[in-house]
C-alpha positions as CSV (number, residue, x, y, z in Angstrom):
1,M,77.9,96.6,111.8
2,T,80.4,94.9,109.4
3,Q,82.1,91.6,110.8
4,A,85.7,91.8,111.1
5,R,87.5,88.6,109.0
6,T,89.8,86.4,111.3
7,D,90.4,84.2,108.3
8,L,92.2,85.7,105.2
9,T,96.2,84.9,104.5
10,T,97.6,88.0,105.2
11,E,100.7,88.5,102.7
12,R,103.8,90.4,103.6
13,L,104.7,92.2,100.2
14,Q,107.8,93.8,99.3
15,P,108.3,97.6,99.0
16,D,109.4,96.9,95.2
17,D,106.7,97.6,91.9
18,T,105.7,94.0,92.1
19,G,104.3,94.6,95.8
20,I,102.9,97.9,95.0
21,A,101.0,96.6,92.1
22,R,99.7,94.1,94.1
23,G,98.5,96.3,97.3
24,A,96.7,98.8,94.8
25,E,94.9,95.9,93.4
26,I,94.0,94.7,96.7
27,L,92.8,98.5,97.3
28,R,90.8,98.7,94.3
29,A,89.3,95.3,95.0
30,G,87.8,96.6,98.4
31,G,90.6,95.0,100.6
32,L,92.8,96.3,103.3
33,V,96.5,97.0,102.8
34,S,98.7,98.1,105.3
35,F,101.8,99.9,104.2
36,P,104.7,101.8,105.8
37,T,104.8,105.9,106.5
38,E,107.3,107.9,107.9
39,T,105.3,108.1,111.5
40,V,103.6,104.5,112.0
41,Y,102.0,101.7,109.8
42,G,99.1,102.6,108.7
43,L,95.9,100.4,107.5
44,G,94.8,101.2,104.2
45,G,91.9,100.9,102.6
46,D,89.9,102.9,99.8
47,A,88.3,106.6,101.6
48,C,85.7,106.6,99.2
49,S,84.2,102.8,99.9
50,D,81.8,102.6,103.2
51,A,82.4,99.0,102.7
52,A,85.9,99.2,102.3
53,V,86.1,101.8,105.3
54,A,84.2,99.5,107.4
55,G,86.4,96.5,107.2
56,I,89.2,99.0,108.3
57,F,86.7,99.4,111.5
58,A,85.8,96.0,112.0
59,A,89.1,94.9,111.6
60,K,90.7,97.3,114.2
61,D,87.6,97.2,116.8
62,R,87.7,100.9,116.4
63,P,84.3,103.3,117.0
64,S,82.8,104.1,113.9
65,F,82.7,107.7,115.8
66,N,86.0,108.1,115.4
67,P,87.4,109.6,112.2
68,L,90.2,108.6,109.9
69,I,92.7,110.4,108.1
70,A,92.5,110.5,103.9
71,H,96.1,109.7,103.0
72,V,96.9,111.6,99.2
73,A,99.9,111.2,96.7
74,D,100.2,115.0,95.9
75,L,97.7,118.0,97.0
76,Q,96.3,118.5,93.9
77,M,94.6,114.8,95.0
78,A,93.8,116.8,98.3
79,R,92.2,119.3,96.5
80,A,89.8,117.2,94.6
81,Y,88.1,116.1,97.8
82,A,88.5,119.0,100.0
83,D,88.5,122.8,100.7
84,F,91.8,124.2,101.4
85,P,91.5,127.9,103.3
86,E,94.9,130.3,102.6
87,E,96.2,129.1,105.7
88,A,95.8,125.6,105.2
89,L,97.1,125.9,102.0
90,R,100.1,127.5,103.6
91,L,100.9,124.6,105.9
92,A,100.4,122.0,103.2
93,T,102.7,124.2,101.0
94,A,105.3,124.3,104.1
95,F,105.5,120.6,105.1
96,W,103.7,118.6,103.0
97,P,105.0,115.5,102.1
98,G,105.4,115.3,106.1
99,P,103.9,114.2,109.2
100,L,101.1,117.2,109.6
101,T,97.3,116.0,109.0
102,I,94.9,119.1,108.1
103,V,91.5,119.4,109.1
104,V,89.8,120.9,106.3
105,P,86.0,121.5,104.7
106,L,84.7,118.6,102.3
107,R,84.2,119.6,98.9
108,Q,80.2,119.9,98.1
109,D,81.0,117.3,95.7
110,S,83.4,114.9,97.5
111,A,83.3,111.8,96.6
112,L,84.6,110.4,100.3
113,A,82.7,107.7,102.0
114,G,80.7,109.2,105.1
115,L,82.6,106.7,107.3
116,T,85.8,108.1,106.6
117,T,84.8,110.9,108.0
118,S,82.4,109.8,110.6
119,G,79.7,112.2,109.4
120,L,81.8,115.0,110.0
121,P,81.7,117.8,107.6
122,T,85.5,118.3,107.7
123,V,87.9,115.5,106.5
124,G,91.9,115.2,107.8
125,M,94.1,114.9,104.7
126,R,97.9,114.2,105.2
127,M,100.4,113.7,102.2
128,P,102.9,111.2,103.9
129,D,106.9,111.8,103.5
130,H,107.7,108.1,102.5
131,T,108.2,107.0,99.0
132,T,106.6,103.7,99.4
133,A,103.6,105.0,100.7
134,R,102.8,107.5,97.6
135,R,103.7,105.6,95.3
136,L,100.9,103.0,96.6
137,I,98.4,106.0,96.6
138,A,99.2,106.8,93.7
139,A,99.1,103.7,91.8
140,F,95.5,102.9,93.8
141,G,94.2,106.3,92.1
142,G,93.0,108.2,94.9
143,P,93.2,108.8,99.0
144,V,93.6,105.8,101.2
145,A,91.8,106.1,104.6
146,A,94.3,104.9,107.2
147,P,94.1,104.7,110.5
148,S,97.4,103.2,112.8
149,A,97.9,99.3,111.7
150,N,97.1,97.7,115.6
151,P,94.1,97.1,117.2
152,S,92.0,100.0,118.5
153,G,93.1,101.8,121.5
154,R,96.8,99.7,122.0
155,I,100.3,100.4,121.3
156,S,100.6,101.9,117.2
157,P,102.8,99.7,115.1
158,T,106.2,100.6,113.6
159,S,107.6,97.6,111.4
160,A,105.4,95.0,109.5
161,D,105.6,92.5,112.5
162,H,104.0,94.7,114.9
163,V,101.3,94.7,112.0
164,I,101.3,91.1,111.8
165,D,101.1,90.9,115.5
166,G,98.0,92.4,115.7
167,L,96.0,92.3,112.4
168,S,97.3,89.0,110.8
169,G,94.5,86.9,109.3
170,R,92.1,90.3,109.8
171,I,93.5,92.1,106.6
172,D,94.3,91.0,103.2
173,A,98.5,92.3,103.2
174,V,101.4,94.7,104.6
175,I,104.2,96.3,102.9
176,D,106.8,95.5,104.7
177,D,109.8,98.0,104.4
178,G,111.6,98.4,107.5
179,A,110.6,100.7,110.5
180,C,109.2,104.1,110.8
181,P,112.1,107.0,111.1
182,V,109.5,109.1,113.0
183,G,108.0,106.8,115.5
184,V,104.6,108.9,116.8
185,E,101.8,109.8,114.7
186,S,101.1,113.1,112.8
187,T,100.5,116.0,114.3
188,I,96.9,117.0,113.4
189,V,95.6,120.7,113.3
190,G,92.5,122.3,112.1
191,F,90.6,125.8,112.0
192,D,87.7,127.5,114.3
193,G,86.7,130.3,113.0
194,D,90.2,132.7,113.2
195,D,92.1,130.1,115.3
196,V,94.6,127.6,113.8
197,V,93.7,124.6,116.3
198,L,96.2,122.0,117.4
199,L,94.1,118.8,117.7
200,R,96.8,116.4,118.5
201,P,100.5,116.9,118.9
202,G,102.9,114.6,116.7
203,G,105.4,114.2,114.6
204,L,105.9,117.8,113.5
205,P,106.5,120.5,116.7
206,A,104.0,122.7,117.1
207,E,106.4,125.4,117.4
208,N,107.6,125.0,113.7
209,I,103.6,125.1,112.4
210,E,103.6,128.8,114.4
211,R,106.8,129.7,112.8
212,C,105.9,129.5,109.9
213,L,101.5,130.8,110.1
214,A,103.8,133.6,112.7
215,R,101.3,133.0,115.5
216,K,100.1,131.2,118.4
217,L,98.3,127.8,117.6
218,K,95.1,127.5,119.9
219,R,95.9,124.5,122.3
220,P,92.7,123.1,123.8
221,D,91.9,120.7,126.5
222,F,92.4,117.1,124.6
223,S,90.5,115.4,127.1
224,M,87.3,113.8,126.0
225,G,84.1,113.6,127.9
226,E,81.5,111.5,128.2
227,G,79.3,111.3,124.7
228,D,81.8,113.7,122.8
229,Q,82.7,112.7,119.4
230,P,86.6,113.6,118.8
231,I,86.7,115.5,115.4
232,A,90.1,114.2,114.7
233,P,91.7,110.4,115.3
234,G,93.9,110.1,118.7
235,Q,91.6,112.1,120.9
236,L,90.2,109.1,122.9
237,T,91.5,109.4,126.2
238,S,92.7,105.8,126.7
239,H,94.7,105.4,123.7
240,Y,98.2,103.6,122.6
241,A,97.9,101.1,125.5
242,P,99.7,98.7,126.4
243,Q,98.3,95.3,128.2
244,A,100.5,96.5,131.5
245,M,99.6,99.3,133.7
246,V,101.8,102.4,133.1
247,R,103.1,105.0,136.1
248,L,104.3,108.5,134.5
249,N,107.0,110.7,135.7
250,A,108.9,107.5,137.7
251,D,112.5,108.2,139.1
252,H,112.8,104.6,139.5
253,A,111.2,101.1,139.3
254,L,109.0,99.4,142.2
255,P,109.0,95.9,142.5
256,H,106.4,94.7,140.4
257,E,107.8,97.0,137.1
258,V,110.2,97.8,134.6
259,L,111.6,101.2,133.8
260,L,111.7,103.0,130.8
261,G,113.8,106.0,130.9
262,F,114.6,108.7,129.2
263,G,118.1,110.2,129.4
264,R,120.4,109.3,132.2
265,V,118.9,107.0,134.0
266,E,120.0,104.0,136.4
267,G,117.9,100.9,136.4
268,A,116.2,101.4,133.1
269,T,115.4,98.1,131.3
270,E,115.2,100.3,128.1
271,N,116.0,103.4,127.5
272,L,114.1,105.7,124.8
273,S,117.0,108.2,124.4
274,D,120.4,107.9,126.8
275,S,121.9,111.3,125.3
276,G,118.1,113.1,125.8
277,D,117.6,113.6,122.0
278,L,113.4,113.7,121.8
279,Q,113.9,112.5,118.0
280,E,115.3,109.2,119.2
281,A,112.8,109.1,122.0
282,A,110.3,109.5,119.6
283,A,111.4,106.8,117.0
284,N,111.9,104.3,120.3
285,L,108.8,105.1,122.2
286,F,106.0,102.6,120.2
287,A,108.7,99.5,119.6
288,M,110.1,99.7,123.3
289,L,106.2,99.9,125.3
290,R,105.6,96.5,123.0
291,K,108.9,95.2,124.0
292,L,108.2,96.2,127.7
293,D,104.5,94.7,127.6
294,A,105.8,91.6,127.1
295,T,107.6,91.6,129.8
296,R,103.9,91.0,132.0
297,R,105.2,93.5,134.4
298,A,103.5,97.1,134.8
299,I,106.1,99.9,133.1
300,A,107.3,102.6,135.1
301,V,108.3,105.4,132.8
302,S,111.1,108.4,133.4
303,P,109.9,112.3,132.9
304,V,110.6,113.6,129.0
305,P,110.4,116.9,128.7
306,D,107.4,118.9,127.4
307,H,108.3,120.8,124.7
308,G,108.8,119.8,120.7
309,L,108.4,116.4,120.3
310,G,108.4,115.6,124.0
311,R,104.8,117.0,123.5
312,A,103.9,114.5,121.4
313,I,105.5,111.4,123.3
314,N,103.9,112.5,126.8
315,D,100.5,113.0,124.6
316,R,100.8,109.2,123.9
317,L,102.2,107.9,127.4
318,R,99.5,110.1,129.0
319,R,96.9,108.1,127.1
320,A,98.8,104.7,127.3
321,A,98.5,105.4,131.6
322,A,95.0,106.2,131.6
323,P,92.4,105.0,133.2
324,R,90.6,102.0,130.7
325,D,87.2,100.7,130.3
């Protein structure tokens, strides 16, 4: 297995022509570049290079059975590596660029690295709704494999500082373009026969997808059994976790806890959204979990409505609170 580098000087690049050109140069040399998307910061490597993708797994300490998303600059690039059934094409046309990953079959002649797909016959494709991300991918000239730029299983990064905090010395560079506006990872859908399956709730509400397709998504149990292989990122039971223990659906903090509130809550150390706005809450989630984790106390979390973006928030919170190895 590839050993993680710990001796790299991680460059902080600006999102200008010079920074984009330097980032693309690093990718072409097989290096790793973290870049902003509208959801979270990704850790990018050449999706067609097993060596580069192995470097991503090593830098994150990520299990190699957990597939990655291939990020593309446009639909034409995506279709050069994967086949898009009619409904997949409809979703891409409607929601790309945007926080939607579509799991589609690999083309027979696809040049994607086997490690990108973890050996599966499918791949998750996404076109991020972030100018810097798409400029980097276009300058590189091919798909960029990119999970979130954090140690595996830990809180996802929504700023360059978060990336540096977790991966400094392990990656070549990060392009610093401020905070990510959506704040939770992309929604992932796939296909099972005639069904369109919600594989991970995320930054695009499932209701929007259902309106586009004029039918309901299949919503499987997201829990992973022992020995199960994920078919999309974010399906491991324990994920997005702070160091502290997390207690959900709390109406107050116990003496050893700090409270992460939502809506009108008294005694909250941090509040995802005082007004109960789910979009604001999603954007604040990971940054506030990091801030509370730094207090070295357990984290109690107020209930969050389980609809729209609330489904994605609750999915992340359930995984953050899950038992850990």
